[in-house]
C-alpha positions in Angstrom: 0.0 0.0 0.0 2.9 2.3 0.8 4.4 1.8 -2.7 1.0 2.7 -4.3 1.0 5.9 -2.2 4.5 6.8 -3.6 3.6 5.8 -7.1 0.7 8.2 -7.1 2.2 11.0 -4.9 5.5 11.6 -6.7 4.0 12.1 -10.2 1.3 14.3 -8.7 3.8 16.4 -6.8 5.8 16.8 -10.0 2.7 17.9 -12.0 1.8 20.4 -9.3 5.3 21.8 -9.3 5.4 22.1 -13.1 1.9 23.8 -13.1 3.1 26.3 -10.5 6.3 27.1 -12.3 4.6 27.6 -15.7 1.9 29.8 -14.3 3.9 32.5 -12.4 2.4 35.5 -14.3 0.9 38.0 -11.9 -2.9 38.4 -12.0 -5.0 41.0 -10.2 -7.6 39.5 -7.9 -10.4 42.0 -7.2 -12.4 41.4 -4.1 -15.6 42.8 -5.6 -17.7 44.3 -2.7 -14.5 45.6 -1.1 -12.3 48.2 -2.8 -9.2 45.9 -2.5 -7.1 44.4 -5.3 -4.4 41.8 -4.7 -1.7 40.9 -7.2 -0.6 37.3 -7.0 0.8 34.5 -9.2 -1.9 32.8 -11.3 -1.3 29.3 -9.8 -2.0 30.6 -6.3 -5.8 31.3 -6.7 -6.2 28.2 -8.7 -4.5 26.0 -6.1 -6.5 27.7 -3.3 -9.7 27.1 -5.1 -8.8 23.4 -5.6 -7.9 23.0 -1.9 -11.2 24.7 -0.8 -13.1 22.3 -3.1 -11.2 19.3 -1.8 -11.9 20.4 1.8 -15.6 20.9 1.1 -15.8 17.5 -0.6 -13.9 15.7 2.2 -16.1 17.3 4.9 -19.2 16.3 3.1 -18.1 12.7 2.7 -17.0 12.6 6.4 -20.5 13.9 7.4 -22.4 11.5 5.1 -20.4 8.4 6.3 -20.7 9.4 10.0 -23.8 7.2 10.4 -21.9 4.2 9.0 -19.0 4.9 11.4 -21.4 5.0 14.3 -23.1 1.8 13.2 -19.7 0.0 13.0 -18.7 1.3 16.4 -22.0 0.1 17.9 -21.6 -3.3 16.3 -18.0 -3.5 17.6 -19.1 -2.7 21.1 -21.9 -5.3 20.9 -19.5 -7.9 19.5 -17.1 -7.3 22.4 -19.9 -7.6 24.9 -21.1 -10.9 23.4 -17.7 -12.4 22.9 -16.4 -14.2 26.0 -13.5 -12.3 27.6 -10.1 -13.7 26.5 -7.9 -14.3 29.5 -4.7 -14.5 27.4 -4.4 -18.3 28.1 -4.3 -20.5 25.1 -7.0 -23.3 25.5 -4.7 -26.2 24.4 -1.9 -25.0 26.7 -4.4 -24.7 29.6 -5.6 -28.3 28.9 -2.0 -29.5 28.9 -1.3 -28.0 32.3 -4.5 -29.6 33.7 -3.4 -33.0 32.3 0.1 -32.7 33.7 -1.3 -31.8 37.2 -3.6 -34.9 37.1 -0.7 -37.1 36.0 1.4 -36.0 39.0 
């Protein structure tokens, strides 16, 4: 899984760097209701817009899947309650110890 992460991350980082270097021209960003204007490289507002969109999408998915996470947590709690507590002793080893005690 880690290799897949690097296979995707490295080319994506290279593409983002190439995009940023090739779009360094200054643009004027006008904040319409306010009388302010900001000069910045073209790649900056594009990347900020992409990051805001990514954040909104991730937040939406996190909220939508919240009910599934709660259901899984409930099921896990129920399973732990129903499963007999494990004492850490292996059953075959415990049976061996009992057999050895009877033999003595």
